[in-house]
C-alpha positions as CSV (number, residue, x, y, z in Angstrom):
1,M,14.6,-11.5,-20.6
2,A,14.7,-8.8,-22.7
3,Q,13.2,-5.5,-21.8
4,V,10.2,-4.4,-23.9
5,L,10.0,-0.8,-24.6
6,A,6.4,0.7,-25.0
7,V,7.7,4.4,-25.7
8,P,11.4,5.9,-26.3
9,G,12.8,6.0,-22.7
10,D,10.1,3.2,-21.3
11,V,12.0,0.4,-19.5
12,R,10.4,-2.0,-17.9
13,H,11.2,-4.8,-15.3
14,G,10.8,-8.5,-15.7
15,F,10.5,-10.8,-12.9
16,A,11.9,-14.3,-12.2
17,Y,10.2,-16.5,-9.6
18,K,12.2,-16.9,-6.4
19,T,10.2,-18.8,-3.5
20,T,7.2,-18.8,-1.8
21,F,6.4,-18.7,2.1
22,N,3.8,-18.9,4.3
23,H,4.0,-19.1,8.4
24,E,0.4,-20.8,9.2
25,F,-1.0,-17.3,8.2
26,G,-4.6,-16.6,9.2
27,R,-5.2,-14.0,6.5
28,I,-2.4,-11.4,5.3
29,T,-4.1,-8.2,4.1
30,G,-1.0,-5.5,4.2
31,I,2.6,-5.9,3.3
32,A,5.3,-3.5,3.2
33,A,9.5,-3.9,3.2
34,T,11.9,-1.8,5.7
35,T,14.8,-0.2,4.9
36,M,16.9,-3.2,6.1
37,G,15.4,-5.2,3.6
38,N,13.0,-7.4,5.7
39,I,9.4,-7.8,5.3
40,L,6.4,-6.9,7.3
41,L,3.0,-8.6,7.1
42,C,-0.1,-7.9,8.5
43,D,-2.2,-11.1,9.4
44,Y,-5.9,-9.9,10.1
45,D,-7.4,-12.6,11.1
46,N,-4.8,-13.8,13.8
47,K,-3.9,-10.1,15.1
48,Y,-0.3,-10.3,14.3
49,L,2.3,-8.2,12.8
50,I,5.1,-10.9,11.3
51,L,8.3,-10.0,10.3
52,V,10.4,-12.4,7.9
53,D,13.7,-11.6,6.0
54,P,13.8,-10.9,2.0
55,L,13.4,-14.7,1.7
56,G,10.6,-15.3,3.8
57,K,12.1,-17.2,7.1
58,Y,10.4,-16.4,10.1
59,L,12.1,-13.5,12.3
60,N,9.5,-12.4,14.7
61,K,6.1,-11.4,15.2
62,L,4.0,-8.6,17.3
63,S,0.6,-9.3,18.8
64,V,-1.5,-6.5,18.5
65,D,-5.2,-5.8,20.4
66,S,-7.0,-5.4,17.1
67,E,-7.1,-6.8,13.4
68,P,-4.2,-4.8,11.4
69,Y,-5.7,-4.3,8.1
70,D,-3.1,-2.2,6.1
71,M,0.5,-1.0,6.5
72,A,3.1,1.3,5.2
73,I,7.2,1.9,6.1
74,T,8.3,5.2,4.9
75,S,11.9,6.2,3.5
76,Q,12.6,7.0,7.1
77,N,11.7,3.3,8.1
78,I,9.0,4.2,10.4
79,G,6.1,1.9,10.0
80,Y,2.2,2.9,10.3
81,I,-0.2,0.3,10.7
82,T,-4.1,0.8,10.7
83,L,-6.6,-0.9,12.8
84,P,-9.6,0.1,11.4
85,N,-11.6,-1.9,14.2
86,T,-10.5,0.1,16.9
87,R,-10.6,3.3,14.9
88,S,-6.9,3.5,15.5
89,V,-3.3,3.4,13.9
90,L,0.3,2.4,15.2
91,Q,3.4,4.4,14.4
92,I,6.2,1.4,15.0
93,D,9.9,0.7,14.5
94,P,9.5,-2.3,12.1
95,D,13.1,-4.2,12.2
96,R,12.6,-3.9,16.0
97,L,8.7,-4.4,15.9
98,V,8.4,-1.8,18.8
99,V,5.5,0.3,19.1
100,L,6.8,4.0,19.3
101,H,3.1,5.7,19.3
102,K,-0.6,4.9,19.1
103,A,-3.4,7.5,18.2
104,A,-7.1,6.6,18.2
105,S,-10.1,8.4,17.6
106,N,-12.8,8.8,20.3
107,D,-15.5,9.8,17.3
108,Q,-17.6,6.6,16.5
109,C,-17.9,8.1,13.2
110,T,-13.9,8.6,12.4
111,T,-11.4,6.0,11.8
112,V,-8.0,5.0,9.9
113,V,-8.9,2.7,6.9
114,C,-5.6,2.4,5.0
115,V,-2.1,4.1,4.9
116,S,0.5,4.9,2.2
117,A,4.2,6.0,2.1
118,V,5.4,8.9,-0.3
119,P,8.1,7.0,-2.1
120,N,11.9,9.1,-1.9
121,S,10.9,11.2,0.6
122,G,14.1,11.3,2.4
123,R,16.1,8.8,4.0
124,D,16.7,10.7,7.4
125,I,14.5,13.7,7.8
126,E,12.0,13.9,5.3
127,N,12.0,16.4,2.4
128,K,8.4,16.1,2.0
129,V,5.4,14.3,3.2
130,P,6.4,10.9,3.7
131,C,3.1,9.4,4.5
132,Y,-1.0,9.7,4.2
133,L,-3.3,8.0,6.2
134,G,-6.9,7.3,4.7
135,V,-9.4,8.6,7.2
136,K,-12.8,8.0,7.0
137,M,-14.7,10.6,8.6
138,Y,-18.8,10.1,8.2
139,S,-19.5,9.7,4.7
140,S,-16.3,11.1,3.5
141,L,-12.6,9.8,3.2
142,Y,-9.7,12.0,3.3
143,A,-6.1,11.4,2.4
144,Y,-4.5,12.9,5.5
145,P,-0.9,13.9,5.5
146,V,1.5,12.5,8.5
147,S,4.0,15.5,8.8
148,S,7.4,15.2,10.9
149,Y,6.1,11.9,12.3
150,N,3.0,13.3,14.0
151,I,-0.3,11.6,13.9
152,C,-3.3,13.7,14.5
153,L,-6.5,12.0,14.9
154,T,-8.6,15.0,16.0
155,N,-12.6,15.1,16.6
156,E,-13.0,18.6,15.1
157,P,-13.8,17.7,11.1
158,S,-12.6,21.2,10.2
159,H,-8.8,19.5,11.2
160,T,-9.3,17.3,8.6
161,H,-11.0,19.0,6.2
162,S,-8.4,21.8,6.1
163,Y,-5.4,19.2,5.9
164,G,-6.7,16.2,4.3
165,Y,-7.2,15.9,0.2
166,P,-10.9,14.5,0.0
167,I,-10.7,10.9,-2.3
168,D,-13.5,8.6,-3.0
169,P,-15.0,7.2,0.4
170,R,-15.3,3.5,-1.0
171,V,-11.4,3.2,-1.1
172,V,-10.2,0.3,0.4
173,K,-6.4,0.8,-0.4
174,F,-4.6,3.8,-2.0
175,H,-0.9,4.4,-3.3
176,A,0.1,8.0,-2.6
177,F,2.8,8.3,-5.5
178,D,3.5,11.4,-4.6
179,V,2.6,14.9,-2.5
180,G,-1.0,15.3,-3.9
181,T,-1.2,12.3,-6.3
182,F,-3.2,9.1,-5.4
183,I,-4.5,5.9,-7.1
184,S,-6.9,4.4,-5.4
185,C,-8.8,0.6,-5.4
186,I,-12.6,1.1,-4.9
187,G,-14.3,-1.4,-2.9
188,G,-16.9,-3.1,-4.5
189,Q,-15.8,-2.1,-8.3
190,S,-13.4,-3.3,-10.9
191,Y,-12.0,-0.1,-11.5
192,I,-9.3,2.4,-9.9
193,K,-9.3,6.0,-10.0
194,V,-6.6,8.7,-10.4
195,S,-6.4,11.7,-8.4
196,K,-4.2,14.5,-8.8
197,W,-4.1,17.8,-6.9
198,K,-1.8,20.5,-7.5
199,Y,-2.7,22.4,-4.3
200,L,-4.9,21.8,-1.7
201,G,-8.2,23.7,-2.2
202,D,-8.0,23.7,-5.9
203,N,-10.1,21.5,-8.1
204,V,-8.6,18.0,-8.6
205,N,-8.1,16.3,-11.7
206,E,-9.6,12.9,-11.1
207,H,-10.7,10.2,-13.7
208,T,-11.5,6.5,-13.7
209,V,-9.7,3.9,-15.3
210,K,-11.6,0.5,-16.3
211,I,-9.6,-2.1,-17.3
212,E,-11.0,-5.3,-19.0
213,T,-8.6,-7.7,-18.4
214,M,-8.7,-6.8,-14.5
215,V,-11.3,-7.5,-11.9
216,T,-11.4,-6.6,-8.5
217,P,-8.4,-4.5,-8.0
218,T,-6.8,-5.1,-4.4
219,D,-3.8,-3.1,-4.0
220,I,-1.1,-0.9,-5.8
221,C,2.2,-0.2,-5.6
222,S,5.2,1.7,-8.0
223,D,8.5,0.9,-9.0
224,N,11.8,3.0,-9.5
225,N,11.2,3.6,-13.3
226,G,7.6,5.0,-12.0
227,H,5.3,2.3,-13.2
228,V,2.1,1.6,-11.1
229,Y,1.3,-2.0,-10.3
230,V,-2.3,-3.2,-9.6
231,S,-3.1,-6.7,-7.7
232,G,-6.5,-8.2,-9.6
233,Q,-7.7,-10.6,-7.0
234,A,-10.6,-11.9,-9.2
235,S,-8.5,-11.7,-12.4
236,N,-5.7,-13.4,-11.0
237,N,-3.2,-11.0,-12.5
238,I,-1.0,-8.2,-12.1
239,H,-1.3,-5.2,-14.2
240,R,1.5,-2.6,-14.8
241,L,0.5,1.1,-15.7
242,T,1.4,4.5,-16.5
243,Q,1.1,7.1,-13.5
244,D,-2.1,8.0,-15.5
245,G,-3.4,4.5,-15.6
246,K,-2.6,3.3,-19.3
247,V,-1.8,-0.1,-19.3
248,L,1.5,-1.1,-20.2
249,D,1.2,-4.8,-20.0
250,I,0.4,-7.9,-17.5
251,P,3.6,-9.1,-16.3
252,L,2.1,-11.8,-14.3
253,D,-0.6,-14.1,-14.3
254,T,-1.6,-17.7,-13.8
255,R,1.3,-18.8,-15.5
256,H,3.2,-17.3,-12.5
257,G,1.2,-18.9,-9.8
258,I,-0.5,-15.6,-9.1
259,T,-4.0,-16.8,-7.6
260,Q,-6.2,-14.3,-6.0
261,P,-3.4,-12.0,-4.9
262,V,-4.7,-9.3,-2.7
263,A,-1.5,-7.0,-1.8
264,L,2.0,-6.2,-3.0
265,C,5.2,-4.4,-2.7
266,F,8.5,-4.0,-3.8
267,N,11.5,-4.1,-1.4
268,Q,13.6,-1.1,-0.8
269,N,16.3,-1.7,-3.5
270,Y,13.4,-2.6,-6.2
271,D,15.3,-6.0,-6.5
272,K,12.4,-8.0,-5.3
273,L,8.7,-7.9,-5.5
274,Y,6.3,-9.6,-3.1
275,I,3.0,-10.7,-3.6
276,V,0.4,-11.9,-1.2
277,N,-1.3,-14.7,-3.0
278,R,-4.1,-17.3,-2.5
279,W,-6.4,-14.5,-0.5
280,G,-3.8,-13.8,2.1
281,K,-2.7,-17.7,2.8
282,S,1.1,-17.5,1.1
283,V,3.6,-14.4,0.0
284,L,5.2,-15.1,-3.8
285,V,8.7,-13.9,-3.8
286,F,10.1,-12.8,-7.5
287,D,13.6,-11.3,-8.5
288,V,13.4,-8.0,-10.4
289,I,15.5,-8.5,-13.8
């Protein structure tokens, strides 16, 4: 497939359908890739974490005590799984499906909704914040940094206020493009929100992005060219955007089998794109070309 240039220096990936897989999923709500090339899935309805190989062959699964909603795997190959219904988050070794740590909040008004890894944060020891948790506290939601692999869910609101970036309280999924830069899907809305903080405590540069061809955005990821991808569940398509939310194109839609997409991710080498399709019932695999 020929590459199309939008502006000088802008190189876009093309996609070629590879395969589809499912393993009697209940409903997949989260997906992430390990540094070994495997894929980890959150089966919300069946309360499983499911590990498959790069083409979807079943490898293993881990039962969890509550519905896993969202997941992220950092550049250091540490996985974070949110379990909002029990106000907790798991830290795991994703390729071995071993739980390393579990943190929970005793505050009935505090929970962890979503999570995002920061791309390219260092392979062994992170050189910047590797991961943010979307911590909902009362009527606010904060992008809360996980630094040095430590998860701190404290009952003291001042701690979250001091160290977390406040973002829209209706966020259902968000993508941390870099430290202090977040692109969010807003529950019940058909727009995304871009939030950029230069320093914590400064005024935020924030704006909403309404896209007429995208309905019910559900998840966000980015590629190695700095482009952002958003799944439109009700519009049955995948949009490609700049970091500021400008639409570049719609590389995948119903003509490519996209139906009610709910989550998406690239593998660690950016040579495959995975899309959770059919409202969480199957996963499409595309080669990146």
